[in-house]
Structures are given as structure tokens and as C-alpha cells.
VOVO-785937 format. One record per residue (C-alpha): residue number from 1; residue in one letter; z negated, y negated, x. Coordinates in pm, 1 decimal. Example, Ala and Ser with C-alpha at 12.3 -4.5 7.8 and 13.67 -1.06 7.14 Angstrom:
BEGIN
+-----+------+----------+----------+----------+
! seq ! type !       up !    north !     east !
+-----+------+----------+----------+----------+
!   1 !    a !   -780.0 !    450.0 !   1230.0 !
!   2 !    s !   -714.0 !    106.0 !   1367.0 !
+-----+------+----------+----------+----------+
END
This chain:
BEGIN
+-----+------+----------+----------+----------+
! seq ! type !       up !    north !     east !
+-----+------+----------+----------+----------+
!   1 !    x !   -912.3 !    437.2 !  -2056.2 !
!   2 !    x !  -1177.2 !    633.0 !  -1961.0 !
!   3 !    x !  -1406.0 !    734.6 !  -2262.7 !
!   4 !    x !  -1814.9 !    735.1 !  -2216.9 !
!   5 !    x !  -1967.6 !   1032.6 !  -2410.5 !
!   6 !    x !  -2337.6 !   1045.0 !  -2389.5 !
!   7 !    x !  -2301.6 !    789.0 !  -2064.1 !
!   8 !    x !  -2104.6 !   1045.4 !  -1878.1 !
!   9 !    x !  -1732.8 !    980.5 !  -1770.0 !
!  10 !    x !  -1491.2 !   1199.8 !  -1977.5 !
!  11 !    x !  -1132.9 !   1295.3 !  -1834.2 !
!  12 !    x !   -847.7 !   1109.3 !  -1978.1 !
!  13 !    x !   -477.9 !   1270.8 !  -1992.7 !
!  14 !    x !   -430.9 !   1077.9 !  -1653.8 !
!  15 !    x !   -701.5 !   1259.8 !  -1469.2 !
!  16 !    x !   -542.6 !   1547.7 !  -1562.5 !
!  17 !    x !   -223.7 !   1464.0 !  -1476.2 !
!  18 !    x !   -390.0 !   1348.9 !  -1110.3 !
!  19 !    x !   -538.4 !   1696.7 !  -1082.7 !
!  20 !    x !   -226.1 !   1860.8 !  -1177.5 !
!  21 !    x !    -18.7 !   1684.1 !   -910.4 !
!  22 !    x !   -268.9 !   1692.4 !   -627.2 !
!  23 !    x !   -244.0 !   2086.9 !   -662.4 !
!  24 !    x !    122.3 !   2097.7 !   -682.3 !
!  25 !    x !    139.9 !   1878.7 !   -327.7 !
!  26 !    x !   -106.1 !   2066.6 !   -146.6 !
!  27 !    x !     55.6 !   2231.6 !    131.6 !
!  28 !    x !    375.2 !   1965.9 !     93.2 !
!  29 !    x !    456.6 !   1771.2 !    350.7 !
!  30 !    x !    414.0 !   1400.0 !    351.4 !
!  31 !    x !    801.9 !   1330.9 !    289.2 !
!  32 !    x !    838.4 !   1579.4 !     62.5 !
!  33 !    x !    529.7 !   1450.6 !   -146.8 !
!  34 !    x !    656.9 !   1077.8 !   -142.2 !
!  35 !    x !   1021.9 !   1164.8 !   -254.3 !
!  36 !    x !    883.6 !   1366.6 !   -521.7 !
!  37 !    x !    666.5 !   1073.2 !   -623.5 !
!  38 !    x !    946.5 !    813.8 !   -576.1 !
!  39 !    x !   1228.8 !    969.5 !   -702.4 !
!  40 !    x !   1083.0 !   1201.1 !  -1000.8 !
!  41 !    x !    734.9 !   1137.1 !  -1106.3 !
!  42 !    x !    741.8 !    750.0 !  -1118.0 !
!  43 !    x !   1087.6 !    624.8 !  -1086.2 !
!  44 !    x !   1073.2 !    242.6 !  -1053.6 !
!  45 !    x !    686.0 !    251.0 !  -1102.0 !
!  46 !    x !    553.3 !    289.3 !   -769.3 !
!  47 !    x !    483.8 !     69.8 !   -463.4 !
!  48 !    x !    331.5 !    134.1 !   -129.3 !
!  49 !    x !     14.8 !    -77.4 !    -42.0 !
!  50 !    x !     11.4 !   -144.9 !    375.5 !
!  51 !    x !   -209.3 !   -305.2 !    586.6 !
!  52 !    x !     38.6 !   -295.8 !    884.8 !
!  53 !    x !   -238.1 !   -142.8 !   1067.8 !
!  54 !    x !   -284.1 !    108.6 !   1286.5 !
!  55 !    x !   -116.0 !    403.5 !   1132.7 !
!  56 !    x !    112.9 !    214.6 !    873.6 !
!  57 !    x !    433.4 !    243.3 !   1063.8 !
!  58 !    x !    428.7 !    626.9 !    983.6 !
!  59 !    x !    414.4 !    578.1 !    600.0 !
!  60 !    x !    627.1 !    261.2 !    589.3 !
!  61 !    x !    926.5 !    463.8 !    818.1 !
!  62 !    x !    896.0 !    753.2 !    551.7 !
!  63 !    x !    912.8 !    543.9 !    280.8 !
!  64 !    x !   1215.0 !    387.9 !    430.2 !
!  65 !    x !   1372.6 !    728.4 !    458.2 !
!  66 !    x !   1335.6 !    752.9 !    111.7 !
!  67 !    x !   1430.8 !    415.3 !    -76.2 !
!  68 !    x !   1411.7 !    108.6 !    131.7 !
!  69 !    x !   1385.6 !    -95.0 !   -176.0 !
!  70 !    x !   1037.1 !     33.0 !   -247.9 !
!  71 !    x !    801.0 !   -255.8 !   -302.4 !
!  72 !    x !    525.6 !   -286.5 !     -7.6 !
!  73 !    x !    273.0 !   -468.1 !    -67.8 !
!  74 !    x !     98.9 !   -657.6 !    211.3 !
!  75 !    x !   -254.8 !   -860.5 !    132.3 !
!  76 !    x !   -244.2 !  -1146.3 !    362.8 !
!  77 !    x !   -610.5 !  -1257.9 !    349.9 !
!  78 !    x !   -563.2 !  -1529.1 !    572.6 !
!  79 !    x !   -794.9 !  -1313.2 !    823.9 !
!  80 !    x !   -530.4 !  -1093.9 !   1017.3 !
!  81 !    x !   -501.4 !  -1091.1 !   1357.7 !
!  82 !    x !   -184.6 !  -1298.4 !   1474.0 !
!  83 !    x !    -67.7 !   -941.2 !   1591.9 !
!  84 !    x !    -94.6 !   -805.6 !   1292.6 !
!  85 !    x !    131.8 !  -1064.8 !   1123.6 !
!  86 !    x !    413.4 !  -1030.8 !   1405.8 !
!  87 !    x !    410.9 !   -648.9 !   1353.5 !
!  88 !    x !    453.4 !   -677.3 !    982.7 !
!  89 !    x !    783.6 !   -874.3 !   1048.9 !
!  90 !    x !    914.0 !   -691.5 !   1316.7 !
!  91 !    x !    835.9 !   -356.9 !   1092.1 !
!  92 !    x !   1007.7 !   -487.6 !    813.2 !
!  93 !    x !   1311.8 !   -570.5 !    997.4 !
!  94 !    x !   1324.7 !   -253.3 !   1177.0 !
!  95 !    x !   1317.4 !    -43.4 !    920.5 !
!  96 !    x !   1540.0 !   -218.8 !    680.7 !
!  97 !    x !   1239.2 !   -264.4 !    401.5 !
!  98 !    x !   1410.0 !   -504.1 !    137.3 !
!  99 !    x !   1094.4 !   -561.1 !    -88.3 !
! 100 !    x !    797.3 !   -702.4 !    102.2 !
! 101 !    x !    532.8 !   -851.9 !   -154.4 !
! 102 !    x !    308.2 !  -1077.1 !     59.8 !
! 103 !    x !      5.9 !  -1155.8 !   -143.8 !
! 104 !    x !   -237.8 !  -1441.1 !    -86.2 !
! 105 !    x !   -574.0 !  -1483.0 !   -236.1 !
! 106 !    x !   -578.6 !  -1719.6 !   -523.8 !
! 107 !    x !   -647.1 !  -2116.4 !   -405.3 !
! 108 !    x !   -879.8 !  -2175.2 !   -658.4 !
! 109 !    x !  -1100.5 !  -1865.8 !   -547.4 !
! 110 !    x !  -1108.2 !  -1983.7 !   -196.7 !
! 111 !    x !  -1196.4 !  -2379.3 !   -278.3 !
! 112 !    x !  -1450.8 !  -2225.0 !   -530.5 !
! 113 !    x !  -1592.1 !  -1939.8 !   -355.4 !
! 114 !    x !  -1553.4 !  -1981.6 !     27.6 !
! 115 !    x !  -1454.9 !  -2330.6 !     95.8 !
! 116 !    x !  -1599.1 !  -2358.8 !    459.3 !
! 117 !    x !  -1430.7 !  -1996.8 !    543.2 !
! 118 !    x !  -1788.9 !  -1822.7 !    626.4 !
! 119 !    x !  -1811.9 !  -1587.5 !    271.5 !
! 120 !    x !  -1749.1 !  -1285.2 !    516.4 !
! 121 !    x !  -2073.2 !  -1354.6 !    714.5 !
! 122 !    x !  -2304.0 !  -1376.6 !    368.5 !
! 123 !    x !  -2127.3 !  -1172.1 !    142.7 !
! 124 !    x !  -1859.0 !   -965.0 !    274.2 !
! 125 !    x !  -1787.6 !   -787.7 !    -64.8 !
! 126 !    x !  -1731.7 !  -1120.3 !   -234.5 !
! 127 !    x !  -1502.1 !  -1215.2 !     66.2 !
! 128 !    x !  -1320.1 !   -889.1 !      2.8 !
! 129 !    x !  -1298.6 !   -938.7 !   -362.5 !
! 130 !    x !  -1117.9 !  -1260.1 !   -366.1 !
! 131 !    x !   -906.3 !  -1168.4 !    -65.8 !
! 132 !    x !   -797.4 !   -840.0 !   -150.3 !
! 133 !    x !   -936.0 !   -669.2 !   -477.7 !
! 134 !    x !   -810.7 !   -936.0 !   -726.2 !
! 135 !    x !   -496.2 !  -1014.4 !   -545.2 !
! 136 !    x !   -374.0 !   -642.9 !   -551.2 !
! 137 !    x !   -523.0 !   -595.9 !   -908.3 !
! 138 !    x !   -272.3 !   -892.9 !  -1016.3 !
! 139 !    x !     42.3 !   -692.0 !   -868.7 !
! 140 !    x !    -50.7 !   -327.1 !   -932.1 !
! 141 !    x !    -62.2 !   -376.3 !  -1302.1 !
! 142 !    x !    283.5 !   -369.5 !  -1330.3 !
! 143 !    x !    323.6 !    -32.0 !  -1145.6 !
! 144 !    x !    190.0 !    304.5 !  -1275.1 !
! 145 !    x !    127.0 !    438.7 !   -902.0 !
! 146 !    x !     81.6 !    285.7 !   -548.4 !
! 147 !    x !    106.9 !    491.2 !   -222.6 !
! 148 !    x !   -182.6 !    473.6 !      3.1 !
! 149 !    x !   -212.4 !    578.8 !    386.7 !
! 150 !    x !   -580.3 !    697.3 !    372.3 !
! 151 !    x !   -677.9 !   1021.6 !    547.7 !
! 152 !    x !   -952.0 !   1282.2 !    493.3 !
! 153 !    x !  -1082.9 !   1224.3 !    844.0 !
! 154 !    x !  -1064.4 !    860.2 !    892.4 !
! 155 !    x !  -1435.7 !    846.0 !    735.2 !
! 156 !    x !  -1718.3 !   1071.8 !    600.8 !
! 157 !    x !  -1661.5 !    864.0 !    267.0 !
! 158 !    x !  -1296.6 !   1011.2 !    248.7 !
! 159 !    x !  -1343.4 !   1410.8 !    311.8 !
! 160 !    x !  -1333.7 !   1472.2 !    -30.8 !
! 161 !    x !  -1002.3 !   1249.9 !   -102.0 !
! 162 !    x !   -733.6 !   1394.5 !   -353.7 !
! 163 !    x !   -357.0 !   1369.8 !   -256.2 !
! 164 !    x !   -322.9 !   1223.1 !   -606.5 !
! 165 !    x !   -596.3 !   1042.5 !   -778.7 !
! 166 !    x !   -642.2 !    800.6 !  -1116.0 !
! 167 !    x !   -878.9 !    530.0 !  -1073.8 !
! 168 !    x !   -870.6 !    385.7 !  -1425.3 !
! 169 !    x !   -563.1 !    204.1 !  -1394.1 !
! 170 !    x !   -316.4 !    344.4 !  -1136.0 !
! 171 !    x !   -222.3 !    658.6 !   -979.8 !
! 172 !    x !   -275.6 !    664.6 !   -633.2 !
! 173 !    x !    -88.4 !    864.3 !   -372.8 !
! 174 !    x !   -214.4 !    986.7 !    -49.1 !
! 175 !    x !     47.0 !   1185.7 !    132.6 !
! 176 !    x !   -106.1 !   1162.5 !    477.2 !
! 177 !    x !   -441.7 !   1294.1 !    344.4 !
! 178 !    x !   -419.7 !   1581.2 !    564.3 !
! 179 !    x !   -310.6 !   1418.7 !    880.0 !
! 180 !    x !   -505.1 !   1363.6 !   1191.4 !
! 181 !    x !   -486.9 !   1135.8 !   1492.1 !
! 182 !    x !   -294.5 !   1370.8 !   1654.1 !
! 183 !    x !      1.6 !   1387.0 !   1392.9 !
! 184 !    x !      4.3 !   1031.6 !   1361.7 !
! 185 !    x !     57.6 !   1004.3 !   1726.0 !
! 186 !    x !    324.8 !   1295.8 !   1730.3 !
! 187 !    x !    513.5 !   1124.5 !   1443.4 !
! 188 !    x !    522.0 !    800.1 !   1620.5 !
! 189 !    x !    659.1 !    928.5 !   1958.8 !
! 190 !    x !    908.8 !   1166.6 !   1781.2 !
! 191 !    x !   1083.6 !    903.6 !   1590.6 !
! 192 !    x !   1007.3 !    603.9 !   1843.3 !
! 193 !    x !    818.5 !    394.7 !   1639.0 !
! 194 !    x !    636.9 !     89.8 !   1777.7 !
! 195 !    x !    253.6 !    116.3 !   1766.2 !
! 196 !    x !     35.0 !   -169.2 !   1665.5 !
! 197 !    x !    -30.2 !   -383.9 !   1979.6 !
! 198 !    x !   -412.5 !   -376.4 !   1918.7 !
! 199 !    x !   -411.9 !     10.4 !   1928.6 !
! 200 !    x !   -409.1 !     20.0 !   2305.3 !
! 201 !    x !   -703.5 !   -238.9 !   2301.9 !
! 202 !    x !   -950.8 !      7.5 !   2108.6 !
! 203 !    x !   -850.8 !    -55.9 !   1737.2 !
! 204 !    x !   -781.5 !    267.6 !   1563.5 !
! 205 !    x !   -841.9 !    102.5 !   1230.9 !
! 206 !    x !   -723.1 !   -259.0 !   1192.4 !
! 207 !    x !   -824.0 !   -523.1 !    909.2 !
! 208 !    x !   -935.7 !   -871.2 !    919.1 !
! 209 !    x !  -1017.5 !  -1005.1 !   1256.3 !
! 210 !    x !  -1358.0 !  -1134.8 !   1115.8 !
! 211 !    x !  -1481.7 !   -799.2 !   1038.8 !
! 212 !    x !  -1295.7 !   -558.1 !   1278.9 !
! 213 !    x !  -1422.3 !   -465.9 !   1607.8 !
! 214 !    x !  -1316.8 !   -240.6 !   1881.4 !
! 215 !    x !  -1439.8 !    178.8 !   1835.0 !
! 216 !    x !  -1625.0 !    340.7 !   2123.4 !
! 217 !    x !  -1518.5 !    647.7 !   2225.4 !
! 218 !    x !  -1701.0 !    917.8 !   1990.9 !
! 219 !    x !  -1697.0 !    710.7 !   1665.8 !
! 220 !    x !  -1494.3 !    747.3 !   1370.3 !
! 221 !    x !  -1149.9 !    575.2 !   1334.4 !
! 222 !    x !  -1322.3 !    317.5 !   1078.5 !
! 223 !    x !  -1651.9 !    260.8 !   1277.5 !
! 224 !    x !  -1532.3 !   -103.3 !   1390.7 !
! 225 !    x !  -1459.9 !   -216.8 !   1029.0 !
! 226 !    x !  -1779.2 !   -399.6 !    907.5 !
! 227 !    x !  -1974.8 !   -264.7 !   1213.3 !
! 228 !    x !  -2354.5 !   -301.8 !   1158.7 !
! 229 !    x !  -2322.4 !   -316.0 !    776.7 !
! 230 !    x !  -2383.5 !    -86.3 !    506.5 !
! 231 !    x !  -2020.8 !   -165.5 !    404.7 !
! 232 !    x !  -1744.3 !    100.9 !    443.2 !
! 233 !    x !  -1453.5 !    -15.6 !    190.1 !
! 234 !    x !  -1309.0 !   -301.1 !     97.1 !
! 235 !    x !  -1288.3 !   -247.3 !   -262.4 !
! 236 !    x !   -971.8 !   -192.4 !   -352.5 !
! 237 !    x !  -1000.1 !    216.7 !   -357.0 !
! 238 !    x !  -1270.5 !    211.8 !   -567.6 !
! 239 !    x !  -1248.5 !    283.4 !   -923.0 !
! 240 !    x !  -1245.5 !     22.9 !  -1209.4 !
! 241 !    x !  -1517.2 !    255.6 !  -1398.2 !
! 242 !    x !  -1708.4 !    257.7 !  -1096.4 !
! 243 !    x !  -1725.7 !   -124.2 !  -1086.9 !
! 244 !    x !  -1545.2 !   -218.0 !   -770.0 !
! 245 !    x !  -1212.1 !   -316.3 !   -800.0 !
! 246 !    x !   -926.8 !    -85.3 !   -876.4 !
+-----+------+----------+----------+----------+
END
């Protein structure tokens, strides 16, 4: 737990461990980071969170080469493009992943807070909370760490991201932190992996169909997420002590 001293957040042993692991992993390739995290640092206590979006196949393929039984958490928000759901099923079968965890929002939350399915229009943060943050929080409590596909170059809010973070409860491993769009494309091509079908339609970052638009040339990859709003993150990557999810 984070300790408050004179209203300042004090470091915990977990924060120190995250810093040490980040320093250790700087300069390592993604496969080496994942292999060390899965087979050494967090044995049996680590899961992969995947949106099965534009870049997802890279991380899914890397993890499948190391341990196909690694839990893969998918947040089924009831708002995904049908192409994403088809892509999810195709990749799971092709890569031989054996532990897909398909998370749905709690029915009672949807009935109470979004009975007409329009919450994304009036309060997108609340919509993300019941469809992403709460379901993920309910399952990640069972793990010490989870793997994220975030990259420093995706958005200004991610430029300072570390390879390993501690969010107040879980360690987050970001093995693709330094990867560029070219790196992703090269990996997909080199391993003959199927791209998400919406990528060629101008979607470099793919979330719910209600809140995702194609990106114009010159914009950052996440410019199409919650376009026209101040919102840049769904909430699952905000720390518990920052008041935003896990």
C-alpha cells in the first residue's frame, strides 16, 4: 500500500522493485523481458491484458512462444467492432493460446448506470469504468503482474512510461515500450501474422466502436480514441492512488 507522509506519496518496496526491474530491462528485447517476467520474476502470477487491437498480435505471438497457458484477459465491453471479436477468436486458435479470460461488465452495473446504452455520450469515463476498469480490477487482484502492450510513442501521455510500473496493487510490464510503428509492422511481416482488418481502414488504435474513429495522416496513433474530448485513457492504466482504477 502507498503511504502518505505530509500529503506526499511515499515509495513502497513494490515501487522500488519496479524501478529496479525497469533498469534491468532497459536495452533488453521484448522476448527477453517477457521470458524473464513469465519464467522468473512472476512465475504463475502474471497475465496478459489484450485488446486484440491493431498491435495486439505482436505481444500475443511473443507470449505464445514462451507459454501458451499464460492467462490472456480480454475486456468484452459489448461495444467492440465485430471485426475485433472475429480477430480475437482467429488469433487464439492460430497461436494456440489456451487460457483466454473473456471479461464482461457486471449486468447489475449496466442496468443501473447504462440502461439505454448511451452512457458513452454523457459520461465516457463512467462508461469505461463499468465496462473496463471494474471488470479488470476484479480479476487482476488474483495476479501480481500483468503485461501491457502500451508504447511510449503512442501518445504524449505515455512518453515517460517505464518498462515496469507499480500501480498501487499490480506490477505492469510494458515490453514494447520502445517499439515504433515500423517495429510492429516489421514483426508482423517477419512472422507472417494476420493484421487487424480495421488497420487498413485507418484505425491504428482500436477500442469500442462508439468511441473510436479513423486517424488522419500526421496524427498520433490514439488520436481517434475519444476524438474531440479531453479523455485520452480508459482508466485501466491509472494508479489506484491517483483515483483512477488500477
